[in-house]
N, C-alpha and C positions, 0 to 999 in steps of 0.2 A: 641689656648689659647689667651685670651685677657688680656691686661694690663689695669686695671681700673684707672679712674681718679676721679675727684670730682663729676661727674655726677652719680646720683643714678640709675644705670641700670646694668643688667647682660645680657650676651649673651644667646641665646637659649641653653638648656642643650645638644642638639644634637651636639654642637660645642666642647664638652669636648674631651680631649685626650683619647686614649684607657685606660689609667690608671684612668681617671675620673676627671682630672683637667680641670676646666672651665675658670678660670681667676686667676690673681695674682694682689696684690696691693690693693688699696682702703683703707678703714678704718673699724673699728669695732663699728661705731656709731649705735645707736638703729634702726634708719630707714633702714640702709643698712642691718643689721642683719635680721630684720623682713622680708625685701624684699627677702633676700637670702632664708630663710626657706620657704616662700610662693612660691618661684621659684624652689624648690627642690634642693637647694644648701646649703652647710655648710662650715665653715672655719676649716682648720686643717693644722697646720704648726708648725715648731720648733722655739724655741726662737732664736733671732738674724737672722731670715729669713723674707722675705716679707710675707704678708698674702697670703695663698694659698686657693682657693675656689674650692670645689669638688662637683661633681654630678656623682657618679659611676654608671656603668651599668655592671652587675645587682645591684640591691639595696637590702639590708638586712633589713627585716621588720618582725614585729610580729603582727598578727591579734589577738586581745585580746581573742576572743572566741576560739582560737587555742592554748592558753597557756597550757603548759604541766607541770603537777605537779606529781612527783613520790611519791610512798607511803612513802618512807623515808623522803622526804621533807614535805609531808602532816603531818607527825608526828612532825616535827620541828615546823610547823605552829601552831600545837595544844598544844604543851607541855608547853607553857608559858615561854620558856627560853628567848625570845626576846619580846620587846614592839615596836609597830609600830606607827610612827607619820608622818605628812606631813607638810612641811614648818616650822618646829620648829628649824632647825639648818642649814639653807642654806649655810651660810658662812663656817661653819665647814665641811659640806659635800664637798664643793668646795675645801677647803684646803686639805682635806684628799685625794680626787681624784688627786690633784696636787702632793702630796708628797709621796703617797703610792708606794712602790717598786713593779714593775711589771716584771715578767719573760721575758727576751729577749728585754727589753726596757730600754734605757738609757735616763735620763732626763725626761722632761714632755712637752707636747704640751700646757698645761694650763699656758700660760705666764701671767705676770702681767696685760697686756692689755686685755687678755681673761677674767681674773678674774674680772677686773673692769667693763668690758662690760656686763658680765652675772649677776653680782651683781646689776647693774642698771636695767637690764631686770627683775630681781626678784623684785626689788622695784616697778617696773611698773606693776607687776602682770603677766608677761609673762613666767618667769623662775620659776621652782618649784623644790623642793627637797622632797625626801622620805627617812625616817630614820629608822634604826633598832637599838634599845638600849638594852644593857645588863647590869644589875646591876647599872643603872643610867649613864652608859658611852656609847658614840656613838660607835657602833660596825660595822656599815656598812651603805651604802646608795647610792643614785643616784640623779642626777639632769638632767634637760632638759627643753625644751620649749614646751608650750602648745598653739596651735593656732587652733581655731575651734574644730573639733573632731579628731585632730591629736596631738599626743605627739611625739616630737623629742628627743630621748634619747641622752645625751651628754657623760656622764661618770658615772662610778660606782666604789665603793671600798668596801673592806671587811677586817676588822681587825680580825674577828672571823669567823671560818668556817660556811658557810651557811647564814651569816648575810646579804650580798648583795642580795642573792636569796630571803630571807625572805622579805626584803624591796621591791624588784621588784615585787614579786608575789602579795603581799598585795596592792601595788600601781596599778598594772594592774587590780585587782579586783575593786578598787575604780574608776579607769578610765572607766571601763565598766559601772559602775553605772552612770557615767557622760556622757554616750553615745559616748565615744571615740571609734572609729572603726579601727584606724591605729596607730601603734607605729613604728616610724622610728628608726631602730637600726644602720643605716648608712652602716657600714662595718662589715664583718663576724667576729664572735667570737664563739668558741666552747661552751663557757659558755652560751651564749644566744640561740644558736642552741639547746642545751639540754632543754631549756625552751619553745621551739616551734617556734623560729624565723626561717625564711627561705629566700632564694633569690627569687626576682621577677624581671622581666625586667623593666628597667627604664621607658619605655613608659607606662607600666601598673601603676607604682608608680605615675607618673605624672597625670594620669587620676584619680586615687584614691585621690591624693592630691587635685586636683581641685574640686572633689565631696565633700570632707570632710572639707575643710577650711571654 
């Protein structure tokens, strides 16, 4: 594990610890964040801690053409209970991802520094949000980074049952239309596994990343 300084460089991902930590320290500047994603690395840490950079092995990903939609979820997609938008409420999505209560999780990893950094990435056209609305209110959504034909998912939230799934499924369909071939889900969740995400070896992830950026 390497301690970063002002130099914009990351060590090879093969140097990560067994848990997947590749480096600590540095900053959340736009150039460093974009370099991290292009290098198969992402930040994930708690407030009042130094920045921790990760490249886990295996990596949790979704291939858009392997998206799994159940019959019950297809009914939700078709019944008109939600409305789907893209990049209409990035700051609200970020705030909800930050403040939503999650089972087994205390606090949030979306620190003020993370919030500021990803808002800037959104303003520059790299970070995007997808939203599900119900009766004019934001019911669920997600945000992440788009580079080339890869989307790096960062976080999602749901205030209403199926809202985040609705936003995610619709966004995956849109990304498919835009020729995105890889969605990085980073670390395992049962929620995304139910939608077709799976573990792959980090070496394979890095090859796919290089081919699709």
